[in-house]
N, C-alpha and C positions, 0 to 999 in steps of 0.2 A: 327142494320142494317148499313151496310157500304154504304157510299155515295161516288160515283165516280165523280171526277171532269171532266168536259167536256173539251177536248183539241181539238185544231185545227189540221188539217192534214187529211190524208186518212188512214183508218183503215181496218185491216183484222183480223179475229179471227178464230182460229181453236180449236175445243173443243174435249174432250174425246180421246186424243191421248195416246196410251199405251206406255208410256215412263215415267220414274221417273223424276219429276221436279228437283231433286237434281243433276241429270246427265245432264239435258238440260240447266240449268241456266249458268254454266260456258261458254258454247258455245254462249249464248245470250250476255254475258258480252263482248265477243270479238268484236261484231259488233255494239254495242250501240253507237250512235252519229257518225257513219261513213257515208261517201258517199255511195249511193245505189250501184254503180258499184263496189266499193271496197268490200262492204259487200257480194255481190254475188260471187265475186272471192274468198274471204276468205272461205265462206261456201262451195264452190265447191271443195276446197282442203282439207277440214277437214274430216277424216274418221269416224266421229261419226254419230250415228243414229239421234241424236238431230239436227245436222247440216242440214241433209236432211229435217227434219220436219220444222225447222225454215225457210229454204230457200223456201219451198212451200208456207208458209204463207206470207213471204216477197214479193214473186213474185205476189201473189194475191193482196196485198196492193198496189204495184206499178201499177198493172193493173187497180185497182180502181181509182188511181190518174190519170193515163193517159186517162182513159175513161171519167172521169168527166171534166178534164181540158185539152182541145185539144192543148193548147199552151205549155204544159209541155213536157219535154224530160227526158229520164232516167238519164242523167248526171246532171239534175237540182234537183234531189231528194236526201234526206239523211234519215237515220233511226233516227227518232225523239225519239221514245219510243219503248221499247220491254219489255214485261213482260211474265214470265212463272209462272202460278199459279197452285196450287194443284187442282186436280180433285177428283172424287170418287175413291175408291179402290175396286177392285174385290178381293174377298176372295175365295181362293181355299184350299181344304183339301190336305195336303201333308202327305201321309201315311208313317210311320216310322216303325222301327223294334219293336218287342215285343208288338204289338197291340197298339202302340201309334200313335198319329196323331198331326201334326203341322199345323198352318195356313200359307198359302203362300199368301202374299199380292202382287197383281199386281197393281202398282200405275199408275194413269193417270194424264195428265196435260192439261192445256188450254194455248195456246200461243196467245198473242195479239201483233201485230206489227202496229206501226203508222209511216208512212213516210210523209214527208212534203217537201216543196220547201226550197232550201237553201236561206239564207238571200240575197245573191248577186243576185240570179235569181229573187227573189221577188221584189227587188228594181229596177232591169232592166225592169221588166214587168210593174211596176207602172210608171216608167219614160216614157215608150213607150205610155202608155195610156194618160199621161199628155201632151206629145208632140203632139199626134194625136189630142187631144182636142183643142190645140192652133192653129193647122194648119187649122182646120175647121172654126175658128172664123175669 
């Protein structure tokens, strides 16, 4: 049984997407550890199906972050982790000549995106909290 480590950040998961994980992973490698606004711009200009799927998941993760923490802005976020895992495979019969048949595998993938605050933004927000606490004393 695989044990997943718990990471901080804001997460979004999209499951059972009909796209081969082997084709989606190179697109995910392009935006890993990039600022959120840069990653959205990169994905918007790539003509791959995987880019569209990853972008939807990343927008959902950013919406989760902005909904949970009202002090955040989009330019404070970055793509902390992104993973593209294998899903189940749909098997279809592909009829061939001379009475033969092959199996056609339609692969699925699960995309997980975790966005988090940049270190600079986190230190500024903690500095504001510390200074506001001193002002009240």
